[in-house]
Structure formats: C-alpha cells, structure tokens
C-alpha positions in Angstrom: 190.0 156.4 164.2 191.7 154.2 161.6 189.9 153.6 158.3 188.4 150.2 157.8 189.8 148.7 154.6 188.5 145.8 152.6 189.9 144.1 149.5 188.7 141.3 147.3 186.3 140.2 144.6 183.0 142.2 144.8 180.7 140.7 147.4 183.4 138.7 149.2 185.9 141.3 150.3 188.3 140.6 153.2 188.8 143.1 156.0 192.4 144.1 156.2 194.1 144.2 159.6 195.0 147.6 161.0 197.8 146.2 163.2 200.9 148.4 162.6 199.3 149.6 159.3 199.9 152.9 157.5 197.5 154.0 154.8 197.7 156.8 152.4 195.8 158.0 149.3 197.5 159.5 146.3 196.7 160.6 142.8 198.2 159.5 139.5 197.7 161.9 136.6 197.9 160.5 133.1 199.1 163.1 130.7 199.5 163.1 126.9 202.3 165.4 125.7 202.4 166.7 122.1 204.9 169.1 120.5 203.2 171.5 118.2 204.6 172.7 114.8 205.7 175.9 116.5 207.8 173.9 119.1 205.5 174.4 122.1 204.8 171.5 124.3 201.1 170.9 124.8 200.0 168.7 127.7 196.5 167.2 128.0 195.3 165.5 131.1 193.7 162.2 130.0 192.7 160.9 133.4 193.2 161.2 137.2 193.3 158.0 139.1 193.5 157.3 142.8 196.4 155.3 144.2 196.3 153.6 147.6 199.4 152.7 149.6 199.1 150.3 152.5 202.1 149.2 154.5 202.3 146.9 157.5 205.2 146.5 159.9 205.1 143.1 161.6 201.8 141.8 160.2 201.0 138.4 161.7 201.0 135.4 159.3 197.2 134.7 159.6 194.0 136.3 161.0 193.9 134.2 164.1 197.2 135.9 165.2 196.4 139.5 164.4 195.3 141.8 167.2 192.0 142.6 165.6 191.2 139.2 164.0 191.3 140.7 160.5 193.4 139.4 157.5 196.9 138.5 158.2 199.6 137.9 155.5 198.2 134.5 154.4 194.6 136.0 153.8 196.1 139.1 152.1 198.2 136.9 149.8 195.1 134.9 148.7 193.4 138.2 147.6 196.5 139.7 145.9 197.2 136.5 144.0 193.8 136.7 142.2 194.2 137.5 138.5 191.3 139.9 138.3 190.2 143.4 139.2 189.4 143.7 142.9 187.0 145.8 144.9 188.6 148.1 147.5 186.4 149.6 150.2 187.5 152.4 152.4 185.2 153.2 155.3 186.1 156.0 157.7 184.3 157.9 160.4 182.8 161.2 159.0 183.3 160.4 155.3 181.3 157.2 155.0 182.2 154.4 152.7 183.8 154.6 149.2 184.3 151.7 146.9 186.9 151.5 144.1 187.7 149.0 141.3 191.5 148.5 141.6 194.4 146.5 140.3 197.6 145.7 142.2 200.5 147.8 140.9 203.0 146.7 143.6 203.2 144.0 146.2 206.4 143.5 148.3 206.8 141.4 151.4 209.7 140.6 153.7 209.7 138.2 156.6 210.5 140.1 159.8 210.5 137.4 162.4 210.7 133.7 161.6 210.8 132.2 165.1 208.8 129.0 165.8 205.8 127.8 163.9 205.0 129.7 160.6 201.6 130.7 162.1 203.4 133.2 164.3 205.8 134.7 161.7 205.7 138.4 161.2 205.8 140.2 157.9 206.6 143.6 156.6 204.3 144.2 153.6 203.9 147.0 151.1 200.8 147.1 148.8 200.0 149.6 146.2 196.6 149.7 144.5 195.6 151.7 141.4 192.0 152.7 140.6 190.8 151.5 137.2 
C-alpha cells in the first residue's frame, strides 16, 4: 500500500495524489568539522534531519483529473508557493501517522503533455522537503 501524504499549513493540509508517484525518505546529517592543534580533524554531528523526496511522472494539472481525486499540479503549486514552514504528514499501513515541520528545499516541474485545455496537461514534478 502506498503511503498517504499530506502537505500544507497545519490544520489545512492537502492530500497529495499517488498517481505515478515515487516517495523516498532520506537523512541529512549536519556536521561541524574542526582541525585540532595536533592536525587531527574532529567531526561533531550537530543534527540529523529527515529529507523527503516525492516525484510524479505525468501528474494531472488539477485534482479533478487525477485518478484518485487528490491534489494535482495546480493544488500542489498553491502549497509550495506559501512562504512559510509547512506540515508534512506521512500515513502508512503498519507504521501509523507521522507529522513533520518541513521547508521546501527543491521544486522542479516540467510539462510533459500540453495537448488541449490546460486542465488536462500532464506534469513531471520533483519535490524535496527538509525537516526543520
């Protein structure tokens, strides 16, 4: 079963479509490096933060055209254009629900199919979120 993903301002998150979606979880380690007087390199781990990578291939332009009725490109763009920290919810069978405060570290989109009305355009989208 695919994970249910939601993104948005706390309390009004938008459910992200799982149409042609890939989701992966990573970790960013923040390290401070200091060279000692003897010449040795000392590394201190300052923090470990989760990173979330979400990629869609051929995401419909809006929710009414996605297979599951969840956020298409236009709804996703509304959330990613907000100049604030966002709440990211990951719900999967067996592990329950986790909520993270995130910022957008990368957002790329390319139009894949521009035939007809803009409502039926398809987009390739890559989104990277970083836990705060």
